[in-house]
N, CA, C, O and the ligand as a Tripos MOL2 file, in Angstrom:
@<TRIPOS>MOLECULE
protein
  229   227    58     0     0
PROTEIN
NO_CHARGES

@<TRIPOS>ATOM
      1 N           0.8190   -1.2150    0.0000 N.3       1 MET1
      2 CA          0.0000    0.0000    0.0000 C.3       1 MET1
      3 C           0.8540    1.2660    0.0000 C.2       1 MET1
      4 O           0.4950    2.2710   -0.6140 O.2       1 MET1
      5 N           1.9840    1.2000    0.6960 N.am      2 ALA2
      6 CA          2.8530    2.3740    0.7690 C.3       2 ALA2
      7 C           3.3440    2.7880   -0.6190 C.2       2 ALA2
      8 O           3.4800    3.9740   -0.9210 O.2       2 ALA2
      9 N           3.6040    1.7910   -1.4460 N.am      3 ILE3
     10 CA          4.0670    2.0870   -2.8020 C.3       3 ILE3
     11 C           2.9700    2.8020   -3.5980 C.2       3 ILE3
     12 O           3.2340    3.7740   -4.3050 O.2       3 ILE3
     13 N           1.7510    2.3100   -3.4710 N.am      4 LEU4
     14 CA          0.6270    2.9380   -4.1640 C.3       4 LEU4
     15 C           0.4380    4.3770   -3.7080 C.2       4 LEU4
     16 O           0.1720    5.2680   -4.5140 O.2       4 LEU4
     17 N           0.5770    4.5880   -2.4180 N.am      5 GLU5
     18 CA          0.3830    5.9390   -1.8830 C.3       5 GLU5
     19 C           1.4300    6.9120   -2.4200 C.2       5 GLU5
     20 O           1.1040    8.0430   -2.7800 O.2       5 GLU5
     21 N           2.6710    6.4760   -2.4730 N.am      6 SER6
     22 CA          3.7090    7.3850   -2.9680 C.3       6 SER6
     23 C           3.5400    7.6390   -4.4570 C.2       6 SER6
     24 O           3.9020    8.7030   -4.9590 O.2       6 SER6
     25 N           2.9890    6.6590   -5.1610 N.am      7 CYS7
     26 CA          2.7010    6.8420   -6.5790 C.3       7 CYS7
     27 C           1.6380    7.9240   -6.7680 C.2       7 CYS7
     28 O           1.7680    8.8040   -7.6190 O.2       7 CYS7
     29 N           0.5950    7.8390   -5.9620 N.am      8 GLU8
     30 CA         -0.4560    8.8560   -6.0110 C.3       8 GLU8
     31 C           0.1170   10.2340   -5.6830 C.2       8 GLU8
     32 O          -0.2340   11.2410   -6.2980 O.2       8 GLU8
     33 N           0.9880   10.2430   -4.7180 N.am      9 GLU9
     34 CA          1.5970   11.4980   -4.2710 C.3       9 GLU9
     35 C           2.3780   12.1630   -5.4030 C.2       9 GLU9
     36 O           2.2400   13.3630   -5.6360 O.2       9 GLU9
     37 N           3.1880   11.3890   -6.0940 N.am     10 SER10
     38 CA          4.0100   11.9720   -7.1580 C.3      10 SER10
     39 C           3.1470   12.3750   -8.3390 C.2      10 SER10
     40 O           3.4570   13.3390   -9.0380 O.2      10 SER10
     41 N           2.0700   11.6450   -8.5620 N.am     11 ARG11
     42 CA          1.1810   11.9730   -9.6760 C.3      11 ARG11
     43 C           0.5400   13.3450   -9.4810 C.2      11 ARG11
     44 O           0.2670   14.0600  -10.4450 O.2      11 ARG11
     45 N           0.3090   13.6920   -8.2420 N.am     12 ARG12
     46 CA         -0.3220   14.9700   -7.9410 C.3      12 ARG12
     47 C           0.5650   16.1620   -8.3130 C.2      12 ARG12
     48 O           0.0730   17.2560   -8.5890 O.2      12 ARG12
     49 N           1.8650   15.9310   -8.3140 N.am     13 ASN13
     50 CA          2.7910   17.0280   -8.5890 C.3      13 ASN13
     51 C           3.0900   17.2040  -10.0730 C.2      13 ASN13
     52 O           3.8360   18.1020  -10.4630 O.2      13 ASN13
     53 N           2.5050   16.3410  -10.8910 N.am     14 VAL14
     54 CA          2.7710   16.4150  -12.3230 C.3      14 VAL14
     55 C           1.7740   17.3550  -12.9880 C.2      14 VAL14
     56 O           0.5700   17.2670  -12.7480 O.2      14 VAL14
     57 N           2.2770   18.2400  -13.8120 N.am     15 THR15
     58 CA          1.4100   19.1350  -14.5590 C.3      15 THR15
     59 C           1.5870   18.8770  -16.0510 C.2      15 THR15
     60 O           2.6720   18.5300  -16.5160 O.2      15 THR15
     61 N           0.5070   19.0540  -16.7790 N.am     16 ILE16
     62 CA          0.5780   18.9180  -18.2300 C.3      16 ILE16
     63 C           0.7290   20.3110  -18.8290 C.2      16 ILE16
     64 O          -0.0300   21.2240  -18.5050 O.2      16 ILE16
     65 N           1.7020   20.4580  -19.6940 N.am     17 LYS17
     66 CA          1.9280   21.7580  -20.3010 C.3      17 LYS17
     67 C           2.1280   21.6070  -21.7940 C.2      17 LYS17
     68 O           2.7210   20.6390  -22.2710 O.2      17 LYS17
     69 N           1.6220   22.5830  -22.5150 N.am     18 GLU18
     70 CA          1.8340   22.5910  -23.9500 C.3      18 GLU18
     71 C           3.0510   23.4620  -24.2500 C.2      18 GLU18
     72 O           3.0820   24.6440  -23.9080 O.2      18 GLU18
     73 N           4.0370   22.8690  -24.8840 N.am     19 VAL19
     74 CA          5.2400   23.6070  -25.2410 C.3      19 VAL19
     75 C           5.4110   23.5540  -26.7530 C.2      19 VAL19
     76 O           4.7950   22.7320  -27.4310 O.2      19 VAL19
     77 N           6.2490   24.4340  -27.2660 N.am     20 LYS20
     78 CA          6.5050   24.4210  -28.7010 C.3      20 LYS20
     79 C           7.5650   23.3850  -29.0350 C.2      20 LYS20
     80 O           8.5910   23.2870  -28.3620 O.2      20 LYS20
     81 N           7.3080   22.6250  -30.0660 N.am     21 CYS21
     82 CA          8.3140   21.6970  -30.5580 C.3      21 CYS21
     83 C           9.5380   22.4940  -31.0070 C.2      21 CYS21
     84 O           9.4080   23.4270  -31.7990 O.2      21 CYS21
     85 N          10.7250   22.1370  -30.5090 N.am     22 PRO22
     86 CA         11.9400   22.8750  -30.8790 C.3      22 PRO22
     87 C          12.2510   22.7880  -32.3670 C.2      22 PRO22
     88 O          12.9620   23.6320  -32.9120 O.2      22 PRO22
     89 N          11.7220   21.7790  -33.0090 N.am     23 GLN23
     90 CA         12.0620   21.5540  -34.4100 C.3      23 GLN23
     91 C          11.0720   22.2040  -35.3800 C.2      23 GLN23
     92 O          11.4810   22.8500  -36.3450 O.2      23 GLN23
     93 N           9.7580   22.0330  -35.1230 N.am     24 CYS24
     94 CA          8.7720   22.5450  -36.0840 C.3      24 CYS24
     95 C           7.8720   23.6350  -35.5020 C.2      24 CYS24
     96 O           7.1070   24.2590  -36.2360 O.2      24 CYS24
     97 N           7.9570   23.8710  -34.1800 N.am     25 GLY25
     98 CA          7.1970   24.9520  -33.5700 C.3      25 GLY25
     99 C           5.7510   24.6230  -33.2690 C.2      25 GLY25
    100 O           5.0150   25.4890  -32.7960 O.2      25 GLY25
    101 N           5.3220   23.4020  -33.5270 N.am     26 GLN26
    102 CA          3.9480   23.0060  -33.2200 C.3      26 GLN26
    103 C           3.8250   22.6800  -31.7330 C.2      26 GLN26
    104 O           4.7990   22.2660  -31.1040 O.2      26 GLN26
    105 N           2.6290   22.8670  -31.1680 N.am     27 PRO27
    106 CA          2.4630   22.5640  -29.7450 C.3      27 PRO27
    107 C           2.5600   21.0720  -29.4470 C.2      27 PRO27
    108 O           1.9910   20.2410  -30.1540 O.2      27 PRO27
    109 N           3.2910   20.7560  -28.3880 N.am     28 VAL28
    110 CA          3.4390   19.3750  -27.9350 C.3      28 VAL28
    111 C           3.0980   19.3410  -26.4520 C.2      28 VAL28
    112 O           3.5580   20.1910  -25.6880 O.2      28 VAL28
    113 N           2.2950   18.3650  -26.0400 N.am     29 GLU29
    114 CA          1.9580   18.2360  -24.6290 C.3      29 GLU29
    115 C           3.0440   17.4530  -23.9080 C.2      29 GLU29
    116 O           3.4270   16.3630  -24.3320 O.2      29 GLU29
    117 N           3.5360   18.0260  -22.8040 N.am     30 VAL30
    118 CA          4.5380   17.3340  -22.0030 C.3      30 VAL30
    119 C           4.0650   17.2590  -20.5580 C.2      30 VAL30
    120 O           3.2700   18.0830  -20.1050 O.2      30 VAL30
    121 N           4.5600   16.2690  -19.8520 N.am     31 PHE31
    122 CA          4.2590   16.1180  -18.4280 C.3      31 PHE31
    123 C           5.4480   16.6430  -17.6460 C.2      31 PHE31
    124 O           6.5740   16.1720  -17.8090 O.2      31 PHE31
    125 N           5.1850   17.6160  -16.8030 N.am     32 LEU32
    126 CA          6.2730   18.2620  -16.0580 C.3      32 LEU32
    127 C           6.1390   18.0210  -14.5670 C.2      32 LEU32
    128 O           5.0430   18.0590  -14.0080 O.2      32 LEU32
    129 N           7.2770   17.7740  -13.9350 N.am     33 ARG33
    130 CA          7.3430   17.7890  -12.4730 C.3      33 ARG33
    131 C           8.5520   18.6080  -12.1000 C.2      33 ARG33
    132 O           9.6690   18.3110  -12.5220 O.2      33 ARG33
    133 N           8.3290   19.6430  -11.3060 N.am     34 GLU34
    134 CA          9.3830   20.5790  -10.9080 C.3      34 GLU34
    135 C          10.1090   21.1320  -12.1300 C.2      34 GLU34
    136 O          11.3240   21.3260  -12.1140 O.2      34 GLU34
    137 N           9.3460   21.3810  -13.1810 N.am     35 GLY35
    138 CA          9.8900   22.0480  -14.3530 C.3      35 GLY35
    139 C          10.5740   21.1460  -15.3650 C.2      35 GLY35
    140 O          11.0570   21.6200  -16.3930 O.2      35 GLY35
    141 N          10.6200   19.8370  -15.0790 N.am     36 ALA36
    142 CA         11.2980   18.9240  -15.9980 C.3      36 ALA36
    143 C          10.3270   17.8370  -16.4600 C.2      36 ALA36
    144 O           9.4360   17.4310  -15.7130 O.2      36 ALA36
    145 N          10.5050   17.3740  -17.6880 N.am     37 THR37
    146 CA          9.6090   16.3530  -18.2160 C.3      37 THR37
    147 C           9.7800   15.0390  -17.4600 C.2      37 THR37
    148 O          10.8990   14.6190  -17.1670 O.2      37 THR37
    149 N           8.6570   14.4000  -17.1490 N.am     38 THR38
    150 CA          8.6850   13.1360  -16.4110 C.3      38 THR38
    151 C           8.7520   11.9460  -17.3550 C.2      38 THR38
    152 O           9.0000   10.8180  -16.9290 O.2      38 THR38
    153 N           8.5270   12.2050  -18.6450 N.am     39 GLU39
    154 CA          8.6740   11.1480  -19.6450 C.3      39 GLU39
    155 C           8.9500   11.8030  -20.9880 C.2      39 GLU39
    156 O           8.6810   12.9900  -21.1760 O.2      39 GLU39
    157 N           9.4810   11.0350  -21.9110 N.am     40 ALA40
    158 CA          9.7560   11.5750  -23.2320 C.3      40 ALA40
    159 C           8.4400   11.8990  -23.9360 C.2      40 ALA40
    160 O           7.4650   11.1570  -23.8210 O.2      40 ALA40
    161 N           8.4250   13.0090  -24.6620 N.am     41 ALA41
    162 CA          7.2300   13.4080  -25.3970 C.3      41 ALA41
    163 C           7.5830   13.5100  -26.8740 C.2      41 ALA41
    164 O           8.6210   14.0630  -27.2380 O.2      41 ALA41
    165 N           6.7180   12.9770  -27.7100 N.am     42 LYS42
    166 CA          7.0050   12.9780  -29.1360 C.3      42 LYS42
    167 C           6.0810   13.9500  -29.8580 C.2      42 LYS42
    168 O           4.8700   13.9590  -29.6400 O.2      42 LYS42
    169 N           6.6720   14.7590  -30.7110 N.am     43 CYS43
    170 CA          5.8910   15.6580  -31.5550 C.3      43 CYS43
    171 C           5.1900   14.8220  -32.6220 C.2      43 CYS43
    172 O           5.8200   14.0520  -33.3460 O.2      43 CYS43
    173 N           3.8580   14.9940  -32.7000 N.am     44 GLU44
    174 CA          3.1030   14.1880  -33.6640 C.3      44 GLU44
    175 C           3.2580   14.7120  -35.0820 C.2      44 GLU44
    176 O           2.9350   14.0160  -36.0440 O.2      44 GLU44
    177 N           3.7480   15.9280  -35.2130 N.am     45 ILE45
    178 CA          3.8830   16.5210  -36.5460 C.3      45 ILE45
    179 C           5.1800   16.0820  -37.2230 C.2      45 ILE45
    180 O           5.1650   15.5740  -38.3440 O.2      45 ILE45
    181 N           6.3020   16.2840  -36.5290 N.am     46 CYS46
    182 CA          7.5890   16.0110  -37.1770 C.3      46 CYS46
    183 C           8.3180   14.8050  -36.5800 C.2      46 CYS46
    184 O           9.3220   14.3470  -37.1250 O.2      46 CYS46
    185 N           7.8010   14.2910  -35.4480 N.am     47 GLY47
    186 CA          8.4170   13.1100  -34.8600 C.3      47 GLY47
    187 C           9.5610   13.4100  -33.9160 C.2      47 GLY47
    188 O          10.1970   12.4900  -33.4020 O.2      47 GLY47
    189 N           9.8350   14.6870  -33.6800 N.am     48 TYR48
    190 CA         10.9060   15.0530  -32.7550 C.3      48 TYR48
    191 C          10.5690   14.5660  -31.3530 C.2      48 TYR48
    192 O           9.4330   14.7110  -30.9020 O.2      48 TYR48
    193 N          11.5360   13.9970  -30.6700 N.am     49 VAL49
    194 CA         11.3140   13.4950  -29.3200 C.3      49 VAL49
    195 C          11.9700   14.4270  -28.3110 C.2      49 VAL49
    196 O          13.1810   14.6480  -28.3410 O.2      49 VAL49
    197 N          11.1480   14.9700  -27.4180 N.am     50 ILE50
    198 CA         11.6600   15.7620  -26.2990 C.3      50 ILE50
    199 C          12.0280   14.7840  -25.2000 C.2      50 ILE50
    200 O          11.1530   14.1140  -24.6520 O.2      50 ILE50
    201 N          13.3140   14.6890  -24.8680 N.am     51 PRO51
    202 CA         13.7330   13.6420  -23.9430 C.3      51 PRO51
    203 C          13.2800   13.8590  -22.5070 C.2      51 PRO51
    204 O          12.9670   14.9690  -22.0790 O.2      51 PRO51
    205 N          13.2620   12.7440  -21.7880 N.am     52 LEU52
    206 CA         12.9790   12.7550  -20.3520 C.3      52 LEU52
    207 C          13.9440   13.6990  -19.6420 C.2      52 LEU52
    208 O          15.1430   13.6950  -19.9180 O.2      52 LEU52
    209 N          13.4230   14.4920  -18.7410 N.am     53 GLY53
    210 CA         14.2820   15.3510  -17.9420 C.3      53 GLY53
    211 C          14.5840   16.7110  -18.5530 C.2      53 GLY53
    212 O          15.3990   17.4690  -18.0270 O.2      53 GLY53
    213 N          13.9160   17.0200  -19.6780 N.am     54 THR54
    214 CA         14.1060   18.3360  -20.2910 C.3      54 THR54
    215 C          13.4120   19.4030  -19.4530 C.2      54 THR54
    216 O          12.2680   19.2210  -19.0360 O.2      54 THR54
    217 N          14.0950   20.5090  -19.2080 N.am     55 HIS55
    218 CA         13.5280   21.5560  -18.3830 C.3      55 HIS55
    219 C          12.7680   22.5870  -19.2020 C.2      55 HIS55
    220 O          13.2430   23.0580  -20.2350 O.2      55 HIS55
    221 N          11.5780   22.9270  -18.7210 N.am     56 PHE56
    222 CA         10.8040   24.0320  -19.2720 C.3      56 PHE56
    223 C          10.4310   24.9500  -18.1260 C.2      56 PHE56
    224 O          10.3850   24.5300  -16.9700 O.2      56 PHE56
    225 N          10.1660   26.2050  -18.4510 N.am     57 GLU57
    226 CA          9.8030   27.1490  -17.3960 C.3      57 GLU57
    227 C           8.3570   26.9650  -16.9930 C.2      57 GLU57
    228 O           7.8670   27.6730  -16.1130 O.2      57 GLU57
    229 ZN          7.6650   18.9460  -34.2590 Zn       58 ZN58
@<TRIPOS>BOND
     1     1     2 1
     2     2     3 1
     3     3     4 2
     4     3     5 am
     5     5     6 1
     6     6     7 1
     7     7     8 2
     8     7     9 am
     9     9    10 1
    10    10    11 1
    11    11    12 2
    12    11    13 am
    13    13    14 1
    14    14    15 1
    15    15    16 2
    16    15    17 am
    17    17    18 1
    18    18    19 1
    19    19    20 2
    20    19    21 am
    21    21    22 1
    22    22    23 1
    23    23    24 2
    24    23    25 am
    25    25    26 1
    26    26    27 1
    27    27    28 2
    28    27    29 am
    29    29    30 1
    30    30    31 1
    31    31    32 2
    32    31    33 am
    33    33    34 1
    34    34    35 1
    35    35    36 2
    36    35    37 am
    37    37    38 1
    38    38    39 1
    39    39    40 2
    40    39    41 am
    41    41    42 1
    42    42    43 1
    43    43    44 2
    44    43    45 am
    45    45    46 1
    46    46    47 1
    47    47    48 2
    48    47    49 am
    49    49    50 1
    50    50    51 1
    51    51    52 2
    52    51    53 am
    53    53    54 1
    54    54    55 1
    55    55    56 2
    56    55    57 am
    57    57    58 1
    58    58    59 1
    59    59    60 2
    60    59    61 am
    61    61    62 1
    62    62    63 1
    63    63    64 2
    64    63    65 am
    65    65    66 1
    66    66    67 1
    67    67    68 2
    68    67    69 am
    69    69    70 1
    70    70    71 1
    71    71    72 2
    72    71    73 am
    73    73    74 1
    74    74    75 1
    75    75    76 2
    76    75    77 am
    77    77    78 1
    78    78    79 1
    79    79    80 2
    80    79    81 am
    81    81    82 1
    82    82    83 1
    83    83    84 2
    84    83    85 am
    85    85    86 1
    86    86    87 1
    87    87    88 2
    88    87    89 am
    89    89    90 1
    90    90    91 1
    91    91    92 2
    92    91    93 am
    93    93    94 1
    94    94    95 1
    95    95    96 2
    96    95    97 am
    97    97    98 1
    98    98    99 1
    99    99   100 2
   100    99   101 am
   101   101   102 1
   102   102   103 1
   103   103   104 2
   104   103   105 am
   105   105   106 1
   106   106   107 1
   107   107   108 2
   108   107   109 am
   109   109   110 1
   110   110   111 1
   111   111   112 2
   112   111   113 am
   113   113   114 1
   114   114   115 1
   115   115   116 2
   116   115   117 am
   117   117   118 1
   118   118   119 1
   119   119   120 2
   120   119   121 am
   121   121   122 1
   122   122   123 1
   123   123   124 2
   124   123   125 am
   125   125   126 1
   126   126   127 1
   127   127   128 2
   128   127   129 am
   129   129   130 1
   130   130   131 1
   131   131   132 2
   132   131   133 am
   133   133   134 1
   134   134   135 1
   135   135   136 2
   136   135   137 am
   137   137   138 1
   138   138   139 1
   139   139   140 2
   140   139   141 am
   141   141   142 1
   142   142   143 1
   143   143   144 2
   144   143   145 am
   145   145   146 1
   146   146   147 1
   147   147   148 2
   148   147   149 am
   149   149   150 1
   150   150   151 1
   151   151   152 2
   152   151   153 am
   153   153   154 1
   154   154   155 1
   155   155   156 2
   156   155   157 am
   157   157   158 1
   158   158   159 1
   159   159   160 2
   160   159   161 am
   161   161   162 1
   162   162   163 1
   163   163   164 2
   164   163   165 am
   165   165   166 1
   166   166   167 1
   167   167   168 2
   168   167   169 am
   169   169   170 1
   170   170   171 1
   171   171   172 2
   172   171   173 am
   173   173   174 1
   174   174   175 1
   175   175   176 2
   176   175   177 am
   177   177   178 1
   178   178   179 1
   179   179   180 2
   180   179   181 am
   181   181   182 1
   182   182   183 1
   183   183   184 2
   184   183   185 am
   185   185   186 1
   186   186   187 1
   187   187   188 2
   188   187   189 am
   189   189   190 1
   190   190   191 1
   191   191   192 2
   192   191   193 am
   193   193   194 1
   194   194   195 1
   195   195   196 2
   196   195   197 am
   197   197   198 1
   198   198   199 1
   199   199   200 2
   200   199   201 am
   201   201   202 1
   202   202   203 1
   203   203   204 2
   204   203   205 am
   205   205   206 1
   206   206   207 1
   207   207   208 2
   208   207   209 am
   209   209   210 1
   210   210   211 1
   211   211   212 2
   212   211   213 am
   213   213   214 1
   214   214   215 1
   215   215   216 2
   216   215   217 am
   217   217   218 1
   218   218   219 1
   219   219   220 2
   220   219   221 am
   221   221   222 1
   222   222   223 1
   223   223   224 2
   224   223   225 am
   225   225   226 1
   226   226   227 1
   227   227   228 2
@<TRIPOS>SUBSTRUCTURE
     1 MET1         2 RESIDUE 1 A MET
     2 ALA2         6 RESIDUE 1 A ALA
     3 ILE3        10 RESIDUE 1 A ILE
     4 LEU4        14 RESIDUE 1 A LEU
     5 GLU5        18 RESIDUE 1 A GLU
     6 SER6        22 RESIDUE 1 A SER
     7 CYS7        26 RESIDUE 1 A CYS
     8 GLU8        30 RESIDUE 1 A GLU
     9 GLU9        34 RESIDUE 1 A GLU
    10 SER10       38 RESIDUE 1 A SER
    11 ARG11       42 RESIDUE 1 A ARG
    12 ARG12       46 RESIDUE 1 A ARG
    13 ASN13       50 RESIDUE 1 A ASN
    14 VAL14       54 RESIDUE 1 A VAL
    15 THR15       58 RESIDUE 1 A THR
    16 ILE16       62 RESIDUE 1 A ILE
    17 LYS17       66 RESIDUE 1 A LYS
    18 GLU18       70 RESIDUE 1 A GLU
    19 VAL19       74 RESIDUE 1 A VAL
    20 LYS20       78 RESIDUE 1 A LYS
    21 CYS21       82 RESIDUE 1 A CYS
    22 PRO22       86 RESIDUE 1 A PRO
    23 GLN23       90 RESIDUE 1 A GLN
    24 CYS24       94 RESIDUE 1 A CYS
    25 GLY25       98 RESIDUE 1 A GLY
    26 GLN26      102 RESIDUE 1 A GLN
    27 PRO27      106 RESIDUE 1 A PRO
    28 VAL28      110 RESIDUE 1 A VAL
    29 GLU29      114 RESIDUE 1 A GLU
    30 VAL30      118 RESIDUE 1 A VAL
    31 PHE31      122 RESIDUE 1 A PHE
    32 LEU32      126 RESIDUE 1 A LEU
    33 ARG33      130 RESIDUE 1 A ARG
    34 GLU34      134 RESIDUE 1 A GLU
    35 GLY35      138 RESIDUE 1 A GLY
    36 ALA36      142 RESIDUE 1 A ALA
    37 THR37      146 RESIDUE 1 A THR
    38 THR38      150 RESIDUE 1 A THR
    39 GLU39      154 RESIDUE 1 A GLU
    40 ALA40      158 RESIDUE 1 A ALA
    41 ALA41      162 RESIDUE 1 A ALA
    42 LYS42      166 RESIDUE 1 A LYS
    43 CYS43      170 RESIDUE 1 A CYS
    44 GLU44      174 RESIDUE 1 A GLU
    45 ILE45      178 RESIDUE 1 A ILE
    46 CYS46      182 RESIDUE 1 A CYS
    47 GLY47      186 RESIDUE 1 A GLY
    48 TYR48      190 RESIDUE 1 A TYR
    49 VAL49      194 RESIDUE 1 A VAL
    50 ILE50      198 RESIDUE 1 A ILE
    51 PRO51      202 RESIDUE 1 A PRO
    52 LEU52      206 RESIDUE 1 A LEU
    53 GLY53      210 RESIDUE 1 A GLY
    54 THR54      214 RESIDUE 1 A THR
    55 HIS55      218 RESIDUE 1 A HIS
    56 PHE56      222 RESIDUE 1 A PHE
    57 GLU57      226 RESIDUE 1 A GLU
    58 ZN58       229 GROUP 0 **** ****
């Protein structure tokens, strides 16, 4: 149960943000925690992958 609880806890701190793809400028949705991506996000337009741990403001 403790593992489940900490999972819920970390999920609460994640925000979804739309950022511009560095390559084509189209909006890409990323999951941020403390300003950094929690998983890699792929641009659906050009296929550019924003890697895990990329910082956005
Ligand atoms: Zn793109």
